[in-house]
FIVEX-20274 format. One record per atom (N, C-alpha, C): x negated, y, z; residue in one letter. Coordinates in steps of 0.02 Angstrom, whole numbers, plus 50000, padded with zeros to 5 digits. Atoms other than C-alpha are relative to their C-alpha. Example, Ala and Ser with C-alpha at 12.3 -4.5 7.8 and 13.67 -1.06 7.14 Angstrom:
% residues 2
499554994150000A493854977550390A499555006050000A500424994149997S493164994750357S500395005550037S
//
This chain:
% residues 83
500414999149950M497385132151655M499355004949972M500604996550037S496165146751621S499605002650070S500454998449951D494565150351729D499425004849964D500684995950045T493125162351686T499374998250036T500735001349962V491345157951729V499475004949961V500374996550034E489815166751689E499384996849982E500605003350019V488355161451593V499345003250040V500694997549958G486715162551698G499414998449961G500585000950031R484975159451665R499774994349962R500015004950045F484505147951528F500664998349976F499495001250024G486215148351468G500554994750039G499625004949957R486905137351611R500595002550019R499344999149961I488695137151677I500164995350060I499805005249954T489475130351821T500815000250002T499105000650015L491255122951805L500284999150077L499684999149934P492435127451947P500174992250033P499955006049965K492575113152085K500624995449979K499325003650019D494455109152048D499964996549939D499965003450077L494135105851861L499504993950000L500375006449986R492685095351909R500184993550024R499675006649964N493625083552014N500624998949965N499375001950043R495225083351904R499604996349944R500315003650054H493985076251766H499604995150016H500465004049973G492835066351874G499275002049977G500714997750021I491215076451825I499695001150070I500434999049949R489905075551946R499305000149975R500794998750023E487955077851937E499914992849958E500275004850049K487265068351788K500484997749953K499475001650051T488915067351698T499855002349931T500274996750075R488585068051503R500665002749987R499514995750023I489705080451421I499885000249928I500004997650075I490025081451222I500185006349995I499824993050012I489985099151162I500134998349930I499814999850073R490945102351008R500285007649981R499764992050029E491405118050905E500564998249954E499334999050044R493115121550831R500125006649983R499994993150011G493115137650742G499665004050045G500434995849948D492655150750880D500034997350066D499985001649946Q492935139851020Q499464994550022Q500555004749978I491635128851120I500534994550044I499665005049964I492425111951185I499644995250036I500355003649953L491875101851329L500264994650009L499655006349983I492285083851343I499494995950032I500415005749963P491705072451482P499934993149984P500055006250030V490965056651433V500164994650065V499985005249951A491615041151532A499424995950017A500575003749983S490445032251626S500234994050043S499845005949974Y490565014151698Y499394997950043Y500575003449950D489585004551847D499674996149947D500255005050050N489384991451714N500125001049920N499774997950077P489324998051528P500074994549967P500005006550048T489104981151459T500844997549999T499345000849985D490874977451532D500435004749960D499514994950025A491644992851466A499974999649904A500145002750073L490864987551283L500344993949986L499685005150017Y491584970751283Y500584999649962Y499525000650053A492604966751136A500225006449958A499744993650027S492634984751083S499774999349918S500185000850075V491684980550929V500014993449974V499975006550032K491944966050812K499425000349946K500555002450032F490384959150711F500314995149947F499785004850037T490684950250546T499434996049980T500615003850004T488904943750541T499675000550059T500455000449948P487694939050677P499505006149995P500484995149998V486584953450748V499514998250045V500505002049952D484934952450835D500095002750064D499944996849932D485314964850974D500775002849994D499134997750012P487324966250984P499935006250046P499854993949959K487114979051132K499785006449963K500234994450035A486034990851026A500535002249943A499454998250048E487274989250880E500565002050025E499384997649980A488794991750985A499825006850020A500124992349988R487935007451050R499975004449943R500064997350076R487555013550862R500745001149971R499394999150033L489325010650811L500485005150045L499694994749970I490105019450957I499795007650003I500194993249996R488965034050945R500225001949923R499704996550072D489495036050751D500655000750009D499374999549981R491275033750810R500135007250029R499884994349969L491105047750923L499825006549955L500174994950048R490225058750791R500465001749954R499504999550051E491605056150674E500675004350030E499464997149970E492875062350801E499845006650011E
//
Protein backbone atom coordinates (compact mmCIF):
# COMPACT_ATOMS: atom_id res chain seq x y z
CA UNK A 1 0.00 0.00 0.00
CA UNK A 2 1.23 3.48 -0.77
CA UNK A 3 -0.35 6.77 0.23
CA UNK A 4 0.94 10.29 -0.03
CA UNK A 5 0.43 12.82 2.74
CA UNK A 6 1.51 16.40 3.04
CA UNK A 7 3.63 17.72 5.86
CA UNK A 8 1.78 20.59 7.50
CA UNK A 9 2.62 23.35 9.87
CA UNK A 10 5.01 22.34 12.66
CA UNK A 11 5.95 19.16 10.72
CA UNK A 12 2.64 17.43 11.38
CA UNK A 13 1.22 14.74 9.12
CA UNK A 14 -2.23 13.14 9.08
CA UNK A 15 -2.34 9.40 8.54
CA UNK A 16 -5.16 8.21 6.25
CA UNK A 17 -8.21 6.93 8.13
CA UNK A 18 -8.12 3.41 6.67
CA UNK A 19 -4.48 3.08 7.73
CA UNK A 20 -5.27 4.28 11.26
CA UNK A 21 -8.18 1.86 11.50
CA UNK A 22 -6.15 -1.13 10.26
CA UNK A 23 -3.41 -0.51 12.83
CA UNK A 24 -5.60 0.58 15.73
CA UNK A 25 -4.17 4.09 15.79
CA UNK A 26 -6.38 6.62 17.53
CA UNK A 27 -5.92 9.88 19.40
CA UNK A 28 -3.07 9.69 21.94
CA UNK A 29 -1.65 6.48 20.41
CA UNK A 30 2.12 6.49 20.88
CA UNK A 31 4.23 5.83 17.80
CA UNK A 32 7.90 4.86 17.65
CA UNK A 33 9.80 6.70 14.90
CA UNK A 34 12.82 4.95 13.39
CA UNK A 35 15.18 5.73 10.58
CA UNK A 36 16.51 3.05 8.27
CA UNK A 37 18.76 4.45 5.58
CA UNK A 38 16.75 7.15 3.85
CA UNK A 39 13.40 5.86 5.17
CA UNK A 40 11.31 6.99 8.13
CA UNK A 41 9.41 4.14 9.80
CA UNK A 42 6.39 4.67 12.08
CA UNK A 43 5.59 1.85 14.52
CA UNK A 44 2.40 2.07 16.62
CA UNK A 45 2.92 1.10 20.24
CA UNK A 46 0.42 -1.40 21.59
CA UNK A 47 -1.64 -0.04 24.46
CA UNK A 48 -3.50 -1.99 27.11
CA UNK A 49 -6.42 -1.15 29.36
CA UNK A 50 -4.38 -2.50 32.25
CA UNK A 51 -0.64 -2.19 31.44
CA UNK A 52 0.34 -4.22 34.51
CA UNK A 53 -1.45 -7.26 33.07
CA UNK A 54 0.44 -6.85 29.80
CA UNK A 55 3.77 -6.88 31.65
CA UNK A 56 2.96 -9.91 33.80
CA UNK A 57 5.72 -12.52 33.43
CA UNK A 58 7.35 -10.62 30.56
CA UNK A 59 10.48 -9.90 32.58
CA UNK A 60 12.32 -12.39 34.81
CA UNK A 61 14.30 -11.04 37.75
CA UNK A 62 17.18 -13.00 39.27
CA UNK A 63 17.31 -10.87 42.42
CA UNK A 64 14.58 -8.99 44.29
CA UNK A 65 13.96 -5.38 43.21
CA UNK A 66 12.39 -2.51 45.14
CA UNK A 67 10.07 -1.33 42.35
CA UNK A 68 9.32 -4.18 39.92
CA UNK A 69 7.04 -2.04 37.71
CA UNK A 70 9.73 0.61 37.19
CA UNK A 71 12.35 -2.05 36.52
CA UNK A 72 10.08 -3.83 34.01
CA UNK A 73 9.41 -0.53 32.22
CA UNK A 74 13.15 0.18 32.04
CA UNK A 75 13.95 -3.28 30.65
CA UNK A 76 11.20 -3.09 28.03
CA UNK A 77 12.28 0.44 27.02
CA UNK A 78 15.86 -0.86 26.62
CA UNK A 79 14.63 -3.83 24.57
CA UNK A 80 12.66 -1.52 22.24
CA UNK A 81 15.72 0.69 21.73
CA UNK A 82 17.81 -2.35 20.76
CA UNK A 83 15.30 -3.33 18.07
